[in-house]
Backbone bond lengths (Angstrom), bond angles and torsions (degrees), N, CA, C in turn:
res aa  C-N    CA-C-N  psi(-1)  N-CA   C-N-CA  omega(-1)  CA-C   N-CA-C  phi
1 M - - - 1.461 - - 1.529 112.21 -
2 W 1.331 117.02 -30.26 1.472 119.85 -174.99 1.519 113.53 -59.62
3 P 1.366 119.87 -43.85 1.468 118.98 179.57 1.530 112.24 -59.12
4 F 1.350 116.15 -37.49 1.454 118.52 -179.00 1.524 110.65 -67.30
5 R 1.324 115.93 -40.17 1.466 119.49 178.20 1.529 110.69 -62.82
6 K 1.312 115.82 -42.33 1.451 119.81 -180.00 1.522 110.76 -64.39
7 K 1.332 116.30 -40.66 1.454 120.80 179.46 1.520 110.35 -66.25
8 D 1.334 116.40 -42.65 1.456 119.86 179.52 1.517 111.50 -63.71
9 S 1.328 117.42 -40.90 1.464 120.25 179.78 1.520 110.94 -66.43
10 E 1.336 116.35 -36.71 1.461 119.61 178.35 1.524 110.55 -67.51
11 T 1.327 117.61 -39.95 1.466 121.38 177.42 1.522 110.96 -63.37
12 A 1.337 115.67 -42.82 1.466 119.55 179.20 1.526 110.99 -63.95
13 R 1.340 115.67 -37.75 1.461 119.45 179.57 1.525 110.75 -65.23
14 R 1.324 117.10 -42.17 1.457 120.86 179.57 1.525 111.18 -65.96
15 K 1.337 117.04 -38.94 1.455 119.65 177.72 1.523 110.97 -64.49
16 A 1.337 116.05 -39.71 1.467 119.54 178.94 1.521 111.04 -64.02
17 I 1.348 116.27 -40.79 1.467 119.83 177.58 1.528 110.58 -63.88
18 G 1.339 116.34 -40.84 1.463 120.28 178.58 1.516 112.40 -62.88
19 R 1.346 115.97 -41.44 1.465 119.10 178.02 1.519 111.01 -65.35
20 A 1.332 117.04 -39.85 1.463 120.79 179.44 1.530 110.65 -64.25
21 R 1.349 116.95 -39.56 1.460 119.79 178.89 1.518 111.49 -66.41
22 K 1.349 116.55 -40.48 1.460 119.47 178.23 1.516 110.88 -63.36
23 L 1.344 116.00 -41.10 1.457 120.05 178.47 1.519 110.84 -64.38
24 S 1.334 116.55 -41.10 1.462 120.52 179.07 1.519 111.20 -64.95
25 D 1.343 116.26 -41.06 1.455 119.52 179.23 1.523 111.12 -65.82
26 G 1.328 115.92 -35.21 1.457 119.08 179.52 1.507 112.80 -70.33
27 L 1.325 117.18 -35.79 1.459 121.01 -179.12 1.519 112.01 -81.75
28 E 1.317 117.64 -27.77 1.458 121.07 -176.21 1.519 109.41 -123.65
29 K 1.327 116.58 92.54 1.450 121.36 178.51 1.525 109.71 -81.11
30 R 1.323 115.86 150.26 1.460 120.96 -179.54 1.520 110.31 -129.21
31 L 1.305 114.31 153.57 1.455 122.21 -179.49 1.524 108.59 -122.29
32 Q 1.325 116.38 129.55 1.466 120.36 176.69 1.521 109.07 -96.00
33 I 1.330 115.55 120.71 1.457 122.51 178.76 1.524 108.47 -115.68
34 I 1.329 115.62 134.43 1.461 120.48 177.44 1.522 107.71 -112.47
35 P 1.331 118.02 101.11 1.468 121.38 179.92 1.520 110.99 -70.91
36 P 1.341 118.17 173.34 1.473 120.50 -179.99 1.524 113.72 -57.04
37 E 1.353 117.62 -25.01 1.471 119.59 178.65 1.521 112.68 -69.24
38 G 1.359 117.13 -16.56 1.455 121.25 176.92 1.516 115.28 87.40
39 V 1.342 118.48 6.70 1.466 121.57 179.67 1.525 108.77 -96.13
40 P 1.336 119.75 113.88 1.475 120.97 -178.11 1.523 111.43 -62.85
41 L 1.322 116.04 138.54 1.456 123.11 177.94 1.523 108.83 -120.34
42 N 1.323 117.06 122.43 1.459 121.76 175.85 1.527 108.29 -98.82
43 I 1.333 115.58 108.68 1.453 121.85 -172.81 1.523 109.41 -113.99
44 R 1.315 115.30 140.32 1.465 120.77 179.60 1.524 110.59 -73.57
45 L 1.335 116.17 127.46 1.452 121.16 177.93 1.527 110.50 -75.63
46 A 1.311 115.83 150.78 1.463 120.58 179.36 1.525 109.51 -70.68
47 P 1.336 118.78 129.50 1.468 120.60 175.67 1.525 110.75 -62.07
48 L 1.331 115.64 150.55 1.459 119.70 -177.50 1.522 111.69 -63.00
49 G 1.333 117.55 -32.98 1.460 120.13 179.05 1.519 112.04 -62.62
50 Q 1.332 116.57 -41.99 1.469 120.01 179.43 1.523 111.48 -70.98
51 R 1.321 116.95 -34.32 1.468 119.70 176.28 1.515 110.85 -65.39
52 L 1.338 115.83 -41.15 1.464 119.47 178.02 1.523 110.63 -65.23
53 G 1.330 116.92 -40.25 1.453 120.68 177.62 1.517 111.78 -62.25
54 A 1.351 116.65 -41.62 1.461 120.40 178.20 1.522 110.99 -64.44
55 Q 1.337 116.09 -38.15 1.466 119.20 178.79 1.528 111.64 -64.97
56 V 1.323 116.29 -40.29 1.468 120.50 178.76 1.528 110.61 -63.44
57 V 1.336 116.52 -44.47 1.468 120.42 -179.48 1.529 110.77 -64.34
58 D 1.332 117.61 -44.56 1.464 120.21 179.09 1.525 111.35 -63.98
59 T 1.342 116.67 -37.70 1.464 119.81 177.49 1.523 110.83 -63.72
60 L 1.314 117.30 -40.73 1.471 120.56 177.41 1.522 111.39 -64.14
61 V 1.339 116.93 -39.02 1.465 120.39 179.18 1.527 110.38 -61.01
62 T 1.325 116.47 -49.28 1.469 119.70 -179.87 1.518 111.55 -68.36
63 F 1.323 117.37 -34.89 1.465 120.70 179.49 1.531 110.65 -65.81
64 I 1.324 116.55 -41.62 1.470 119.85 178.82 1.528 110.43 -64.00
65 G 1.342 116.53 -42.23 1.460 119.53 177.34 1.511 112.12 -61.08
66 A 1.353 117.27 -43.15 1.468 121.01 178.66 1.521 111.09 -67.42
67 A 1.344 117.35 -38.24 1.470 121.13 -178.63 1.520 111.07 -64.49
68 I 1.327 117.62 -38.61 1.466 120.71 178.39 1.531 110.19 -63.31
69 F 1.327 116.32 -44.12 1.461 119.84 -179.96 1.525 111.08 -64.44
70 V 1.325 116.91 -44.14 1.466 120.71 -179.08 1.523 110.98 -64.93
71 A 1.331 117.22 -38.64 1.470 120.23 178.51 1.526 110.63 -63.70
72 L 1.318 117.11 -41.79 1.467 120.21 177.19 1.525 110.73 -65.27
73 F 1.328 116.87 -38.48 1.467 120.88 178.21 1.517 110.90 -64.48
74 A 1.339 117.49 -43.90 1.463 121.19 -178.80 1.524 111.82 -65.81
75 M 1.325 117.50 -35.79 1.461 120.52 179.29 1.524 112.05 -75.41
76 S 1.326 116.60 -24.00 1.459 120.16 -177.88 1.519 112.82 -86.11
77 F 1.345 116.33 -29.62 1.471 120.20 -176.67 1.520 109.45 -127.86
78 S 1.318 115.77 139.33 1.474 121.06 175.78 1.521 107.81 -88.31
79 T 1.301 116.31 97.10 1.464 121.82 -176.74 1.513 110.02 -126.70
80 S 1.327 115.23 169.31 1.461 121.10 179.09 1.524 110.72 -77.17
81 W 1.327 115.76 163.05 1.459 121.91 179.43 1.529 111.55 -64.75
82 N 1.343 116.36 -34.91 1.468 119.79 179.17 1.532 110.96 -62.86
83 L 1.328 116.19 -42.16 1.473 119.04 179.26 1.521 110.96 -66.82
84 I 1.324 116.73 -38.86 1.467 120.12 178.02 1.524 110.49 -63.30
85 S 1.335 117.40 -38.46 1.471 121.47 178.49 1.524 110.67 -63.35
86 V 1.337 116.06 -42.62 1.461 120.22 179.22 1.530 110.47 -64.67
87 V 1.336 116.65 -44.69 1.463 121.04 178.81 1.528 110.74 -61.92
88 A 1.347 115.95 -39.82 1.468 119.80 -179.89 1.524 111.10 -63.82
89 A 1.341 116.77 -45.60 1.467 119.98 179.95 1.525 111.13 -63.79
90 L 1.324 116.34 -42.22 1.463 120.25 -179.22 1.534 110.67 -67.37
91 T 1.332 116.80 -41.02 1.472 120.90 179.83 1.521 111.17 -65.00
92 F 1.326 116.40 -42.90 1.462 120.45 179.00 1.522 110.33 -59.98
93 F 1.332 116.43 -40.48 1.462 120.83 179.23 1.528 111.16 -67.36
94 L 1.342 116.73 -44.76 1.466 120.82 -176.30 1.524 112.30 -71.06
95 I 1.319 117.95 -25.35 1.467 120.60 176.56 1.528 110.53 -83.82
96 R 1.321 115.95 -37.40 1.466 121.03 -173.49 1.527 112.28 -66.16
97 I 1.308 117.50 -49.22 1.469 121.01 -176.25 1.530 111.76 -60.99
98 P 1.340 119.45 -53.21 1.482 118.63 178.83 1.525 112.66 -63.16
99 Y 1.340 117.12 -32.69 1.471 119.57 -178.12 1.526 110.65 -59.84
100 Y 1.321 117.11 -51.17 1.468 120.37 -177.72 1.527 111.43 -65.99
101 I 1.327 116.25 -44.62 1.466 119.35 -175.04 1.531 111.11 -69.09
102 I 1.332 116.88 -48.64 1.466 120.13 -176.43 1.525 111.19 -67.29
103 S 1.331 118.13 -42.50 1.467 120.20 -178.69 1.520 111.53 -65.16
104 E 1.336 118.05 -39.25 1.459 119.66 178.81 1.527 111.80 -73.30
105 L 1.339 117.25 -26.45 1.460 119.93 174.72 1.526 110.85 -72.83
106 V 1.326 116.24 -44.63 1.464 120.66 -176.50 1.516 111.43 -71.83
107 W 1.336 117.39 -41.91 1.467 121.65 -174.85 1.524 112.61 -102.37
108 N 1.335 116.86 20.91 1.469 122.03 172.99 1.527 112.15 54.82
109 G 1.335 115.56 61.46 1.457 120.35 174.34 1.510 114.90 87.37
110 R 1.338 117.66 18.49 1.464 119.88 -179.35 1.532 110.74 -132.08
111 T 1.318 115.48 139.73 1.452 121.96 169.13 1.526 107.74 -100.92
112 L 1.324 116.55 -177.34 1.465 119.32 178.14 1.526 111.20 -58.26
113 A 1.333 116.05 -45.24 1.470 119.75 -178.51 1.522 111.34 -68.52
114 K 1.321 117.04 -38.52 1.477 119.53 179.02 1.529 110.45 -65.69
115 R 1.322 117.42 -38.48 1.472 120.14 176.41 1.530 110.09 -62.97
116 W 1.303 116.35 -40.63 1.463 121.61 -177.78 1.526 111.59 -67.59
117 L 1.340 117.04 -40.15 1.463 121.67 -176.97 1.528 112.85 -94.24
118 G 1.330 118.16 -0.38 1.461 120.53 177.59 1.511 114.09 75.55
119 L 1.341 117.65 38.96 1.467 122.42 178.81 1.522 109.67 -112.32
120 R 1.326 115.59 159.76 1.468 120.24 179.05 1.525 109.18 -155.21
121 V 1.330 115.75 142.89 1.460 121.90 173.85 1.527 108.05 -90.98
122 V 1.331 116.78 132.55 1.464 121.53 179.74 1.519 109.46 -131.12
123 S 1.313 115.11 159.45 1.458 121.25 174.73 1.522 108.89 -85.34
124 V 1.316 116.65 131.56 1.469 121.05 -175.60 1.516 111.85 -68.47
125 D 1.326 118.17 -25.03 1.469 120.26 -178.50 1.525 113.07 -78.17
126 G 1.349 117.76 0.75 1.452 121.48 176.05 1.512 114.52 88.53
127 R 1.327 117.59 -5.52 1.459 120.35 179.35 1.526 110.85 -90.02
128 S 1.311 116.51 174.90 1.458 120.58 178.97 1.527 110.34 -64.61
129 L 1.315 115.11 146.32 1.457 120.69 179.19 1.524 108.99 -66.78
130 S 1.332 116.93 123.71 1.466 120.72 -175.95 1.520 110.79 -92.50
131 A 1.333 115.01 160.05 1.464 120.44 177.34 1.525 110.70 -62.68
132 H 1.324 116.96 -35.28 1.470 120.86 179.06 1.529 110.53 -61.40
133 Q 1.319 117.15 -44.41 1.465 120.47 179.78 1.526 111.16 -63.77
134 I 1.329 117.02 -40.87 1.466 120.60 -179.30 1.521 110.41 -65.10
135 V 1.329 117.12 -44.08 1.463 120.32 -179.69 1.524 110.65 -64.44
136 V 1.331 117.73 -45.10 1.461 121.65 -177.14 1.534 111.27 -62.42
137 R 1.340 117.46 -47.91 1.468 119.20 -176.33 1.524 111.56 -67.73
138 N 1.322 118.78 -30.40 1.458 120.34 -179.27 1.528 112.40 -84.21
139 I 1.334 118.67 -30.75 1.468 120.28 171.84 1.522 109.88 -65.97
140 M 1.335 116.55 -40.14 1.463 120.27 178.30 1.526 111.39 -65.70
141 K 1.320 117.40 -27.13 1.465 120.21 177.42 1.518 111.02 -62.19
142 E 1.332 117.27 -32.77 1.464 120.86 176.77 1.523 110.75 -62.84
143 I 1.333 115.48 -43.50 1.463 120.16 -178.93 1.525 110.88 -73.16
144 E 1.320 116.04 -37.78 1.461 120.27 -176.80 1.528 113.22 -74.22
145 F 1.335 116.37 -41.56 1.455 119.71 -166.55 1.529 114.01 -119.11
146 F 1.317 117.32 -57.98 1.458 119.96 -169.52 1.530 113.16 -72.89
147 L 1.335 117.76 -40.97 1.465 119.98 179.50 1.532 112.00 -63.55
148 P 1.346 119.58 -51.75 1.480 117.83 177.07 1.524 113.06 -64.92
149 L 1.352 117.66 -31.01 1.459 119.53 178.32 1.528 110.76 -65.77
150 T 1.330 115.66 -36.66 1.470 119.33 177.51 1.519 111.07 -62.73
151 Y 1.337 117.75 -44.71 1.461 121.10 177.96 1.527 111.52 -67.35
152 A 1.336 115.99 -36.34 1.466 119.06 -178.29 1.525 111.72 -66.69
153 L 1.329 117.05 -33.49 1.466 120.83 -177.06 1.525 112.62 -92.97
154 A 1.333 116.89 -3.79 1.465 119.17 -178.55 1.519 112.07 -65.49
155 G 1.343 116.38 -34.02 1.462 121.08 173.25 1.519 114.54 66.41
156 P 1.351 118.39 -129.36 1.471 122.45 -173.13 1.518 114.77 -63.67
157 S 1.329 118.70 -15.75 1.460 120.47 -176.70 1.527 113.18 -73.71
158 Q 1.324 117.81 -2.81 1.460 120.82 -178.84 1.528 109.29 -143.80
159 H 1.321 115.82 172.56 1.463 121.17 178.90 1.524 109.89 -68.81
160 W 1.332 115.61 147.17 1.468 120.25 -175.67 1.525 112.40 -60.66
161 S 1.333 117.41 -27.01 1.460 120.31 -177.63 1.527 111.44 -65.69
162 F 1.357 116.82 -33.22 1.461 119.58 178.08 1.535 110.95 -65.02
163 S 1.351 115.90 -44.38 1.468 119.85 179.60 1.523 110.96 -64.83
164 A 1.346 116.69 -42.03 1.464 120.09 -179.62 1.524 111.11 -63.22
165 T 1.345 115.41 -43.50 1.470 119.33 179.01 1.529 111.36 -63.99
166 A 1.324 116.34 -39.07 1.465 120.28 179.89 1.525 111.24 -64.93
167 W 1.342 116.36 -44.04 1.472 118.98 178.96 1.523 111.43 -65.39
168 L 1.342 116.79 -37.53 1.467 120.32 177.31 1.524 110.45 -64.86
169 W 1.341 116.75 -40.36 1.463 121.36 178.62 1.527 110.93 -63.40
170 L 1.328 117.41 -42.35 1.464 121.08 177.71 1.526 111.08 -63.73
171 L 1.344 117.10 -37.94 1.464 120.21 177.94 1.517 111.23 -64.01
172 V 1.328 116.73 -42.12 1.468 120.81 178.67 1.524 110.49 -62.97
173 L 1.331 116.24 -40.89 1.464 120.29 -178.81 1.524 111.88 -67.71
174 L 1.326 117.69 -27.13 1.457 120.07 174.71 1.524 111.46 -74.65
175 I 1.332 116.68 -29.88 1.462 120.93 -179.24 1.529 110.98 -74.85
176 V 1.344 117.25 -34.49 1.471 121.16 -175.75 1.533 112.05 -57.59
177 P 1.343 121.04 -55.51 1.477 118.91 178.93 1.520 113.40 -68.24
178 W 1.339 116.74 -27.85 1.462 119.89 179.51 1.518 111.27 -66.97
179 R 1.331 116.55 -37.20 1.457 120.73 -179.23 1.528 112.45 -91.45
180 N 1.316 117.40 -11.58 1.460 120.39 -179.31 1.522 110.51 -74.77
181 K 1.317 116.38 144.83 1.455 121.77 -176.78 1.521 111.84 -62.47
182 H 1.332 116.64 -34.93 1.467 121.67 -176.20 1.520 112.23 -113.36
183 N 1.325 117.65 23.68 1.472 122.87 177.96 1.523 112.33 57.42
184 K 1.320 117.05 33.42 1.467 120.61 -177.35 1.520 110.78 -86.95
185 R 1.328 115.21 135.44 1.457 119.23 167.45 1.527 108.03 -86.51
186 I 1.337 117.33 178.26 1.467 120.55 -174.55 1.526 110.94 -61.43
187 G 1.335 116.80 -40.35 1.466 119.75 178.88 1.519 112.44 -61.54
188 D 1.337 117.54 -37.41 1.462 121.04 177.38 1.528 111.53 -68.56
189 I 1.321 116.13 -36.64 1.464 119.61 179.51 1.528 110.40 -64.87
190 I 1.343 116.16 -43.58 1.468 120.00 -179.24 1.530 111.13 -68.91
191 A 1.337 116.60 -42.51 1.473 120.72 -177.21 1.524 113.04 -83.63
192 N 1.337 117.88 -4.79 1.471 122.96 -177.75 1.536 111.02 57.74
193 T 1.330 114.52 49.61 1.464 121.21 178.86 1.527 109.60 -124.65
194 A 1.320 115.65 170.01 1.464 122.17 175.78 1.522 107.78 -150.77
195 V 1.333 115.23 155.02 1.458 120.93 178.16 1.521 107.81 -104.51
196 I 1.316 116.24 124.74 1.463 121.49 -175.62 1.524 110.03 -120.95
197 M 1.329 115.15 166.10 1.453 120.66 168.67 1.525 107.46 -75.74
198 D 1.307 116.79 124.58 1.458 120.80 -177.61 1.525 109.28 -60.72
199 P 1.338 118.34 111.78 1.470 119.60 -175.50 1.511 112.25 -65.17
200 K 1.323 115.93 137.03 1.460 121.80 176.72 1.522 108.59 -90.96
201 P 1.326 118.88 124.26 1.472 120.39 179.55 1.522 111.17 -67.41
202 V 1.326 115.98 123.71 1.468 121.62 178.12 1.521 107.90 -119.91
203 L 1.308 116.92 116.70 1.459 121.93 -178.54 1.522 110.10 -99.61
204 L 1.319 116.44 138.54 1.454 120.39 174.19 1.518 110.22 -69.50
205 N 1.317 115.51 151.05 1.453 119.32 177.20 1.530 110.09 -62.71
206 D 1.304 115.29 140.95 1.458 120.13 176.93 1.525 108.89 -60.17
207 L 1.339 116.08 124.91 1.460 120.16 -175.19 1.516 111.31 -63.69
208 V 1.335 117.20 -35.86 1.461 119.74 179.03 1.528 110.18 -64.51
209 S 1.340 116.64 -43.94 1.464 120.49 179.00 1.511 111.01 -65.02
210 T 1.338 116.64 -38.08 1.464 120.45 179.03 1.517 110.85 -63.09
211 I 1.334 116.44 -41.34 1.456 120.29 178.90 1.526 110.64 -65.73
212 A 1.344 115.72 -43.55 1.467 119.89 -177.04 1.521 112.42 -66.37
213 M 1.345 117.48 -26.39 1.463 120.94 -176.78 1.520 113.41 -85.48
214 K 1.335 117.76 -3.77 1.456 119.83 179.81 1.528 110.26 -65.53
215 P 1.340 117.24 127.99 1.466 119.03 -178.30 1.523 112.47 -67.57
216 G 1.312 115.48 131.59 1.464 120.50 174.31 1.501 115.16 78.65
217 V 1.357 117.54 6.76 1.459 119.81 -178.44 1.522 109.40 -109.98
218 T 1.304 116.23 121.17 1.472 121.54 176.98 1.517 107.77 -126.42
219 T 1.340 114.77 77.59 1.461 120.08 -174.33 1.521 112.34 -67.52
220 D 1.331 117.96 -30.20 1.464 119.81 -178.86 1.521 111.08 -61.97
221 A 1.324 117.17 -35.35 1.460 120.49 -178.29 1.526 111.70 -76.63
222 R 1.308 117.05 -30.98 1.465 120.27 -176.01 1.520 112.08 -82.35
223 F 1.319 117.04 -39.44 1.463 120.83 -176.35 1.528 108.91 -123.17
224 V 1.312 116.23 119.14 1.464 122.42 -178.86 1.522 108.36 -119.09
225 F 1.347 116.68 136.31 1.456 121.60 -177.70 1.527 109.06 -124.91
226 S 1.310 115.81 140.59 1.456 121.01 178.29 1.526 109.99 -83.74
227 S 1.328 115.65 166.85 1.464 120.38 178.85 1.526 111.23 -63.50
228 G 1.343 115.87 -36.94 1.460 119.36 178.53 1.519 111.95 -63.53
229 Q 1.326 117.04 -38.91 1.465 120.17 178.08 1.525 111.37 -68.16
230 L 1.322 117.37 -39.07 1.464 120.75 -179.32 1.522 111.93 -73.28
231 D 1.350 117.09 -20.45 1.467 120.65 178.42 1.527 112.60 -73.38
232 E 1.319 117.41 -11.13 1.465 120.31 -176.41 1.526 112.68 -71.53
233 Y 1.319 117.20 -23.62 1.472 120.50 -177.61 1.519 110.37 -121.81
234 G 1.342 115.32 160.94 1.454 121.42 -178.92 1.513 112.44 -123.11
235 R 1.335 114.90 -162.55 1.461 121.25 -174.51 1.521 112.36 -65.51
236 F 1.324 116.67 -37.91 1.461 119.94 -178.73 1.526 111.42 -61.41
237 E 1.334 116.76 -48.13 1.468 120.17 179.92 1.535 111.00 -64.73
238 L 1.337 116.89 -32.67 1.467 120.14 177.72 1.531 110.58 -64.39
239 Q 1.332 117.14 -41.71 1.459 121.01 179.05 1.526 111.20 -65.67
240 V 1.322 116.00 -39.38 1.471 119.81 177.39 1.525 110.63 -63.46
241 L 1.325 116.31 -43.77 1.464 120.46 179.64 1.525 111.11 -63.29
242 E 1.323 117.27 -37.47 1.471 120.19 177.65 1.523 111.08 -63.05
243 K 1.332 117.35 -42.20 1.461 120.50 177.60 1.525 110.91 -62.20
244 V 1.333 116.25 -40.16 1.467 120.49 179.67 1.520 110.49 -62.60
245 L 1.328 117.07 -45.84 1.460 120.87 -178.36 1.522 111.65 -66.15
246 R 1.329 116.85 -38.19 1.462 119.11 179.24 1.528 110.93 -68.35
247 S 1.328 117.05 -43.52 1.467 119.91 -178.80 1.520 111.66 -68.07
248 S 1.336 117.68 -37.26 1.462 119.94 -179.94 1.519 111.30 -68.83
249 A 1.337 117.22 -27.65 1.466 120.01 177.86 1.520 111.70 -69.16
250 K 1.352 117.07 -22.47 1.463 120.99 -179.68 1.523 112.28 -96.94
251 S 1.305 119.01 5.25 1.458 121.51 -175.66 1.514 111.25 -66.56
252 T 1.328 115.36 142.57 1.455 122.05 178.47 1.528 110.14 -92.32
253 S 1.330 115.20 177.03 1.470 119.47 -178.89 1.521 111.60 -62.73
254 G 1.353 116.09 -30.29 1.457 119.40 -178.31 1.509 113.63 -72.44
255 T 1.324 116.73 -26.82 1.466 120.67 -178.60 1.527 112.54 -107.87
256 W 1.318 117.31 6.02 1.466 120.24 -175.38 1.526 111.88 -61.58
257 A 1.338 116.77 -44.39 1.468 120.54 -178.22 1.531 110.74 -63.17
258 K 1.327 116.67 -41.77 1.463 119.85 178.86 1.525 110.86 -64.89
259 Q 1.326 116.52 -39.54 1.454 119.93 179.05 1.524 111.40 -63.70
260 Q 1.335 116.87 -40.87 1.460 120.51 179.06 1.528 111.26 -64.13
261 Q 1.319 116.78 -40.44 1.457 120.53 177.62 1.528 110.56 -65.47
262 Y 1.316 115.60 -38.91 1.470 120.81 178.54 1.523 110.87 -64.83
263 L 1.331 116.73 -44.14 1.468 120.47 178.16 1.522 111.01 -63.79
264 K 1.331 116.23 -37.51 1.468 120.44 179.21 1.526 110.73 -61.55
265 E 1.332 117.10 -44.22 1.458 121.02 179.79 1.528 111.23 -63.52
266 I 1.324 116.63 -39.71 1.468 120.01 179.59 1.524 110.47 -66.66
267 V 1.334 116.54 -42.84 1.461 120.43 179.07 1.521 110.42 -60.71
268 E 1.323 116.87 -43.65 1.463 120.36 -179.35 1.523 111.49 -62.36
269 R 1.338 116.96 -38.71 1.464 119.65 179.18 1.521 111.31 -67.88
270 I 1.319 116.55 -42.75 1.465 119.66 -179.47 1.528 110.82 -66.10
271 V 1.327 116.19 -44.24 1.467 120.61 179.83 1.522 110.42 -59.14
272 Q 1.332 116.31 -42.95 1.454 120.47 179.72 1.534 111.30 -68.10
273 K 1.330 116.47 -39.39 1.471 120.56 -177.29 1.518 111.92 -67.61
274 I 1.331 117.18 -41.93 1.474 120.06 -174.92 1.530 112.69 -97.08
275 D 1.344 116.50 2.35 1.477 121.46 -179.20 1.533 111.62 57.99
276 Y 1.316 114.92 49.26 1.468 119.69 178.63 1.527 108.30 -78.54
277 E 1.319 118.38 124.20 1.464 122.40 -169.37 1.527 113.22 -83.89
278 E 1.320 118.93 -31.16 1.461 120.10 -175.95 1.530 111.58 -73.21
279 Q 1.324 114.85 150.56 1.460 121.35 177.67 1.525 109.30 -84.58
280 I 1.336 116.39 130.48 1.468 121.19 -178.92 1.527 108.86 -100.80
281 E 1.310 117.24 118.95 1.464 121.03 177.72 1.527 110.51 -72.36
282 T 1.330 114.74 158.39 1.468 120.27 -176.68 1.515 111.83 -59.80
283 K 1.333 117.25 -41.16 1.461 120.28 -177.21 1.529 112.39 -69.44
284 D 1.345 117.35 -14.00 1.461 121.18 -177.51 1.531 113.28 -104.34
285 H 1.339 116.54 7.87 1.464 118.89 -176.70 1.526 111.91 -59.36
286 R 1.313 116.31 -48.61 1.469 118.79 -178.30 1.530 111.35 -66.74
287 L 1.332 116.70 -38.84 1.460 120.20 178.57 1.522 110.86 -62.32
288 F 1.325 115.26 -39.24 1.471 119.64 178.33 1.530 110.42 -63.68
289 L 1.337 117.24 -44.88 1.462 120.94 -179.27 1.523 111.28 -65.70
290 E 1.325 116.87 -38.22 1.459 119.97 177.92 1.531 110.90 -65.16
291 A 1.326 116.08 -41.90 1.461 120.04 178.81 1.529 110.67 -65.42
292 F 1.339 116.17 -42.07 1.457 119.95 179.20 1.534 110.42 -65.62
293 Y 1.327 116.83 -39.35 1.469 120.75 178.31 1.529 110.18 -60.95
294 S 1.334 117.01 -48.57 1.465 120.84 -178.43 1.524 111.30 -61.54
295 A 1.332 116.24 -45.57 1.464 120.15 -179.60 1.526 111.11 -67.32
296 Q 1.321 117.04 -40.58 1.469 121.17 -179.18 1.530 110.69 -65.42
297 R 1.323 116.86 -41.56 1.460 120.05 179.96 1.529 110.78 -65.01
298 E 1.322 116.40 -45.75 1.461 120.25 178.76 1.530 110.73 -61.45
299 H 1.322 116.33 -40.19 1.465 121.16 -179.20 1.525 110.90 -65.24
300 L 1.345 117.80 -44.73 1.459 121.49 -179.10 1.524 111.43 -67.21
301 E 1.327 116.82 -38.42 1.461 119.55 177.62 1.524 110.88 -64.74
302 R 1.327 116.74 -37.39 1.454 120.23 178.18 1.535 110.68 -67.47
303 R 1.344 115.98 -40.63 1.463 119.91 179.29 1.525 111.15 -66.99
304 K 1.327 115.88 -33.28 1.469 119.61 -179.91 1.524 110.66 -65.27
305 L 1.318 116.60 -36.40 1.458 120.22 177.73 1.523 111.57 -63.21
306 L 1.333 115.73 -26.87 1.463 120.34 179.44 1.522 112.18 -90.56
307 G 1.331 116.18 2.46 1.462 120.13 178.68 1.507 114.11 77.73
308 D 1.313 117.94 23.29 1.466 121.62 -177.89 1.525 108.78 -130.75
309 A 1.341 115.89 56.77 1.469 120.46 -179.10 1.527 109.99 -73.93
310 R 1.308 116.13 136.54 1.458 121.71 -178.78 1.524 108.94 -99.69
311 E 1.335 117.01 122.88 1.457 120.48 -175.20 1.526 111.75 -76.32
312 D 1.320 117.80 -48.54 1.464 121.33 179.75 1.532 108.69 -155.39
313 K 1.319 116.65 -172.29 1.466 120.23 -175.10 1.529 112.95 -72.86
314 Y 1.336 118.72 -10.98 1.457 121.65 178.32 1.531 112.09 -97.13
315 F 1.329 116.52 3.42 1.461 120.99 -173.83 1.532 111.87 -60.69
316 K 1.323 116.38 -43.30 1.466 120.65 -176.19 1.529 110.49 -65.31
317 E 1.333 117.02 -42.90 1.466 120.23 -178.54 1.533 111.14 -65.80
318 E 1.360 116.62 -41.15 1.461 120.00 -179.06 1.519 109.95 -66.47
319 K 1.348 116.73 -42.17 1.457 120.85 -179.62 1.522 111.15 -63.66
320 T 1.330 116.70 -42.49 1.458 121.16 179.18 1.511 110.94 -63.71
321 G 1.341 116.67 -39.91 1.452 120.69 179.37 1.520 112.55 -64.83
322 E 1.352 116.59 -37.47 1.469 120.15 178.69 1.528 110.68 -67.47
323 E 1.342 117.31 -40.94 1.454 120.29 -179.85 1.524 111.30 -65.56
324 T 1.344 115.94 -37.44 1.474 120.64 -179.50 1.498 111.42 -67.26
325 S 1.345 117.13 -43.18 1.447 121.04 -179.23 1.528 111.66 -69.79
């Protein structure tokens, strides 16, 4: 009976993981953008709740600006309430449109609220956000949101059918981004834009600094390389070695033996290539590679300053062949 119980528990565990992944995918939608460089970027889309919050904050900002102007107008001129209402509506409109367009142009797809909440408007085609896209999506916002909201809040001043139609229109507009794959409203669909979470740049620790900060390790003193030995490899091999060192640092207990064998093979190739005379013990393989990486990087950076950067290990042969021909 025990094997069946173990199998059943493993199946249940896998189903639970699958359900959790589906839930995570549903709550966190992503957008793949391919910029002109051709490297796909998977970016987290802005949740609808945060987009709604940003819209509320931006509306309050423009409303406060319009209210200040209207208050100054009312104190300066003795006018009727109807005229003040007209001036208020017109002022709110004239402040709102330039606010969204100019702020997204100046701050590259962000308004005050989007900057505060970490949101950004981007072009889905991977190119820079154009002025045309910004104007189109914000003009459509008037038709999608502000115009029906005005009719919906007008209340007794109009026929009930106008208010009902406006509320129905607002409900439909809330359903569109909710059901859309990329949380796009109609303006985003027309302008080919999307609102994303502004990605925070995260840089990996410098591998040379990481090696130097290891307690009790002085690789420079143990392994010394001549300029001739460091000339055997170029920038490409250095990048490959960096990937190897980073991946081996993340190895688990199950892959540790394979990683050690892999490091051994790399050490043997480097030793043979550069004619390194000392014998490298198994326990020192990684230390040797770290020391060689640090020395190789410093050497290539120094050569680059002299205008003689080496691309890879075939650089010398290709250069010699060009000079001969």
